[in-house]
C-alpha positions in Angstrom: -4.2 -2.4 -15.0 -1.8 -1.8 -12.1 0.8 -0.1 -14.3 -1.6 2.8 -14.8 -1.7 3.5 -11.0 1.0 6.1 -10.1 3.2 5.9 -7.1 1.4 9.0 -5.7 -2.0 7.2 -6.1 -0.6 4.2 -4.3 0.7 6.4 -1.5 -2.7 8.1 -1.2 -4.4 4.8 -1.0 -2.1 3.7 1.8 -2.7 7.0 3.5 -6.4 6.3 3.4 -6.1 2.8 4.7 -3.8 4.0 7.5 -6.5 6.5 8.5 -4.2 9.4 8.2 -6.0 12.7 7.6 -5.2 14.5 4.3 -4.0 17.5 6.3 -1.2 15.5 7.8 2.0 15.1 5.9 1.5 12.6 3.1 2.7 9.1 2.8 6.1 8.7 1.1 7.8 5.6 -0.3 10.5 5.6 2.4 8.0 5.4 5.3 7.7 2.3 7.4 4.3 0.7 7.2 4.4 -0.2 10.9 6.7 2.3 12.6 5.7 5.4 10.7 2.1 4.7 9.7 1.0 2.3 12.4 -0.3 -0.3 10.0 -0.8 -3.6 11.6 -1.7 -6.9 9.9 -5.4 -6.0 9.7 -4.5 -2.6 8.2 -2.2 -4.3 5.7 -5.0 -6.5 4.6 -7.1 -3.3 4.1 -4.3 -1.9 1.9 -4.2 -5.2 -0.1 -7.9 -5.3 -0.6 -8.0 -1.6 -1.7 -5.1 -2.2 -4.1 -6.9 -5.3 -5.5 -10.0 -3.2 -6.2 -8.2 0.0 -7.4 -5.2 -1.4 -9.2 -6.8 -4.6 -10.4 -4.0 -6.8 -9.0 -4.5 -10.4 -8.0 -3.7 -10.1 -4.3 -3.9 -13.8 -3.6 -1.0 -14.4 -5.9 1.2 -11.9 -4.0 0.1 -12.5 -0.4 3.6 -13.6 0.8 5.1 -10.5 -0.7 2.5 -8.3 1.0 3.1 -10.0 4.3 6.8 -9.3 4.0 6.4 -5.7 3.1 8.0 -3.3 5.5 8.0 0.0 3.6 5.6 1.9 1.4 8.2 1.4 -1.4 7.7 -2.4 -1.0 4.0 -2.1 -1.7 4.7 0.1 -4.7 7.2 -2.5 -6.0 4.6 -5.3 -5.6 2.0 -3.4 -7.5 4.5 -2.7 -10.3 5.3 -6.4 -10.6 1.7 -7.6 -10.4 
């Protein structure tokens, strides 16, 4: 099911999880999860749980990859491989 989720949809989901208002510039693949978006470990888990629900991925199987993610592009890649 994750293959049907677009990169833009993943970026919007991360934007929501990061608490960024829609009026602010959107989230882009090259953005750092921590430095640009201020996503800490708890925020990252919010992203993972939202992706699990929205994209239908098995987050538990990819937990190490999610922990190592530094950029939005890394999250997109994990979803594509899930």
